[in-house]
N, C-alpha and C positions, 0 to 999 in steps of 0.2 A: 729526765730528759733527757734521751738518748738524741744520740751522734749518727750523723746516715750521710752517704758520699751516694747521689747518682747521675751517671754522665761524666762532668766535670765539677758537680757545684758541690758542697759541701751543705750541710744544715742540720737541723735539730727540727725530733717533734715531742710533742710535750701537753698533758693532760691540761685540757680546759673547756672548762663547765663540766656537760655531759659527756664528752667525747674527748676527740685528741684535735692538734692542729701539726699540721708542718709548712718551717719554713726555708726556704735554701735560698743561701748569698747567691745575687747574682752581678754582684760587684757594686761603684757604684759608678748612679748614672750623671747626665748630663748636668744635671742641678747640683753637684755633688755631694746626693743624700743616697744613703744606701737603698740599693733596687734589691729587693726581697720578692720571691716567689711564695705565697701562702694558698696551702689548702686545707678544710676539717675534713674529721668524717668522726664515726662513732668507734674506729676498730684502728689503730697502728694501721695495718693492714691494708686497710680502705686508703688511708692517708697515704701512704707509700705508693701504692696504683695512679693513686689522682695524681701524685709526685711524677712518675715518672713517665704519667701522658702530659702533662706539663711541661715538660723537657722534653720530649720529643716534638709536642706542636712547636717550641718556642726553635727548636731546630732546624723543624721544615718550615719557617715562617709562619705557620700559623698563628692568625691573633683570636682566640675565645673572645666572644663579649660574654659575662655571665647574666647579661640581663635582655640575652639574645634566646627564643626562646622554637618552637618547631612551630608555632601559630604566625609567628613572623619571617619563617624563613619561606612558608606558603601562603601569606598575604605577598609579599615582597614579589615571590613567582610569579602571582597571579595577577600583578598589578603589570611588570614585565609586559608580562603575554598576551595583556591585554592591549597594549599597545602595539604590536607585532601584525597587527592589519588579519589576524583570522578570522576565523566567522563569528558573527555573533552567539552563534546557537551551542559552540564547542568551549566558547568563554563562560557561559550561562551553566554549561555542566559541570565544568572544572568549578564554577563558582560555587556549586550547589554540594557538591562532591568535599570539597575544601569544608564550608559552613556545617554542612550535615554530619560526613563522615570521619572525618580527620579531625578539625579542631577540639571538636566537643570531648575527644578521646585521647588522641595525646597532643592536642596543643600548646597541654600546657608544661610540655618535659625542656630542659632546657636545650636546647641543640646540643651543645660540648657533654651533655649527659646521656641523648638518647644512644639506645642500643639497639644492635642485630634481635635481640629477644624482646625489647620494647613493639619491634615491626611487626615483627612474629604473630605476637600474642594481638595485637590489632588488628594482623591479617586475620585469624582465624577467630577473632569473637563479631568480625565485619561480615565473615563468607555465610553466617545464616542469612544475611539480611539482605546481600547485594547478590545482583547476578554474577556470573564471572568475568561475562564483560566489562562493566560497572567495576568489579574490585579491580582490575587489571587497571582500567584507568587512574582507579582514586591510588593504587601503587605507583603508576611512573609516575603521577604527580607528584608523591610524596622524593622520588630518586630525582627528578626533576629539580626537583624546590632544593634539596640540601645539596646537591652537585653544584648549582647557581650560589648556595652561601661558600661551597668551598672556594668558589673560585676566587670570592674575597676574602679567601682566606680567616673566613671564621667558622669552620671546621677542619679536620685534619682531613675524615675517610668517610665515606657514604656509605653507611652503616647498611642505609634500604636495599642498598645492590647485592647484598650478600643473603634476599632472604628470597625465596622463589614462593610466586602469587600463586596458593592455594585456589583449589574450585570454587564455586561462586554457588546458590543456591538458581536452578536451574531457573530460566527465563521463560514465560509464558511461549507457547509454541503457537505462529500466527495459525489462522485456519479462513476457513472459505464458506461462503454461505453455499447449502445445496442448490441446485433447482429449483427446487420447489417455494427454499425462502427468498431466492432472488427474483421471483414473479412476484411475491407477494413485495416484499420491497421495493421493486419498480412499479406495481400497482399502485402501491400509497403516495411516493414521490412523485406522481405525477398528478396527483393530489394540489390544489391552487394554494391549499392549506399550508405548505409547506413551502419556507423562501432558499431554500435551497435543495429544491426537490431535482434539480437539473444537475445540478454537481451530483446526485448521488445517479441518478438515472447515467449520467456521463463517465463515470469512474466505474460501474459495473460492463458497461459494454466496450469499453474504450481500452482500458487498463491503465491510464494514466496514473502517476502518481500524486498524493495529495499535494505537495508540493509546487508540482505541474499546474494545480486546478486552479488553488491557490493565485498563482500570477498570471494565469492566461485571460489573453487582451482579447479585446472583440477584430481587432486587424489579422488577429491569429486563426480567425474563426472561415471559414466561407462554405456556410450556412447551403448556397445554392445548388455549389457541390458535393456538398455533406464532405465535408474536409476542416479537421483541424491540425494546425501548423503547431509543433512544440515546439517553446525556441527560449523558454525561459524557465528557471523554476526559486520560489521562494529557499535559497541556498544565498552562499557567501556570493555577492558580486553579482547574485542575480543568475550565476551558471547551472546550466545542467548537470549534473548528476556525472554524467559522461560525455563524451563526444555523439555516440550512439544512440545518445537521448534525446536530441535536434533529430524531427523527427517529423513528416506528417502522415496521417493516419484517415482512412474512410470512417463516418461518422453513422453509425445504425442510425435509421430512421425515427424511433420513440426519441433518441437524445437530438436530434434536431426539432422535433415538433417541441421536447421543452424545452428546448435551448431557445426558438420563437415564441415561445411564450415567456420564458425568462425574460427575452429583452423588452418586450410588450411590459411586464410590471416594473421595468429597471426603467425604463422610457418615463413612465407618469410617477415617479418615485423620484428621479432627478427633475422633472418639470415641480415636483409638490415645495422642493426643496430649493431653487433656485439658485441663488449664490451662494447657499450655505455650501453646496453638493461640490466633491473633490471628483473632479472626471480624471482618471488616472486607463478608462478605456479598460477598467476588469471587468470579467465576467462575472466574475463572484466576488460582489463586496457589502459593504454595509450598506442602509439605508440613504444614506448620506455620500457613498461613492469612496468611503475609507476602507480600507484593504481589510479580511478578516486574519484574524491572530487561530493559531489551529486551536487552542482550547473554543473558538469560538464554534466553529467547524462542529468539533467535536459533539458539544452539548448540541446541535441540531438536528446531525446526522443522528443521533440519540433520541431523540422526538420522534424524527421518520421508522425508526427501527421499532420503538414504542408500539407508534399505533400499527406496525404491520405485523403485532402481536409478538415481536421477540423480548428478548431479554439486551435490551440495549446496554447494561454493564457489561455483558460479554464481548462486544464486538468493540470493534476502533474503525474510524474510516481506512485507513489504509488495508484491511481485510477486504473492499471491496478489491482490489488488484487483485490479488489475491483469492478472490472471487472467478475475476475476468480469465486470469493465467488457468482455474480448474474445470473450468467450467466449456471453455476452447480445449483443452485437452480432452476432456473426457466425451466431446461429443465428435472428435476424430482431429485436432488439426495438429500438427506436427511441434516437436518441441521447436526446431528452427525456426519455424516460423514464426510463433510464439514469443521468442526469446526478438528477432528484430520487432515485431508490434510492441515490444513495451520496452524497449530501448536499453535492451542486456548488451551488454560487450561480448559475450558468448553465452553457450545454454546451460554453463556450469551453473549461474544460479537461480535459470528461472527451472532447473532440474532437482536443485537441494533444497531450497527455500520456497519458490513461489506454488509449485504444482504438486495438486494434490490427491489427482488422478492420472491414466495415461490410458492413453490409448490412439496410439500413432497411425492417423490417416489425414489426407493433405484436404482444408478447406480453405477459404479465404478468411477475414476480419470481419468488415462489417456487415461483407456479404453475409457470413455463416450466423450474425447475432440477429440478424434480419431474420433468420430461419426457425432460432433458439426460439425469441422469441416475437418474432408475426413482425412481419413487417406494416407499413402505412395501410398499403391496400388491405392485407389481412384482415386487418382490426377495423375496416374500415366494411369489409363484405360484411 
């Protein structure tokens, strides 16, 4: 048995089983019994290091729980975060990352035993599977979870903050349909066989966001004036993405035609459903009036693309907005005008993310779409 002194505490390290046990005398507790601090390890050095850490935690007021694991820390953080009034989509993103990227890989480590090397190894391993953005969010969740545990004296320091987030795998860059592809999709979407054909048409010729289209109400449409007023979005509290996202837009003739036909179809569905119809004034909704979820829109959107002869697996609905920006730019609309039409705060986002071609000349929005795809008068001629 080896006598030791760590800080002001005396103790000993002795052989026990296949390793060693270290014990420090902390004095007599309130119950009149000896109060001892014990740690176990394979070697004397490992035991000594654990005792030093335990003494440091003791002096700093930290009360580590040997049964508190990293999975407990991230779960507790998510529970608190879910009650903070944050956007449901953000909460679900966090939940998915915790359940699929954090807990299965490092959730079984006791929080007090977690090291910066553990975090670094985890991040490097996930960098091959997550984009840089998702990896950064996952790392942030870990840091915030441990920080919360530290505020409750469950751990002394936040080792996740000692590690830099590595680069993840490249995300798939968004693309836009070519003019010929867009024409093919518009022609297919105009067919009455596609229940969301009007959605696809309006998205291409107006550049509305998917979350704006899903919450678009008939009260925000004036088909006689060919105008749509963007007032809501499928986001937290129904707010649009930015203040400038609240805007009024002219609507191209082909979209007005499609929306009129869509309204007639919806009126028949409402009559057929009777009292079971949930009237939310939504332009795009299910047969019984319920809102569409994002995945339901994606599925119907892909039906249109497949019928138009495109590989639907390569595209997603938000790229219709990219298509609007690129076609407008290709046809000569200046970046400043496009930025206003799509509701961006400034031209930087439009220029660096959405625009795939550039020819800076001046034209207008809905009027120019009529020129590109043909107005009602042109198609009836």
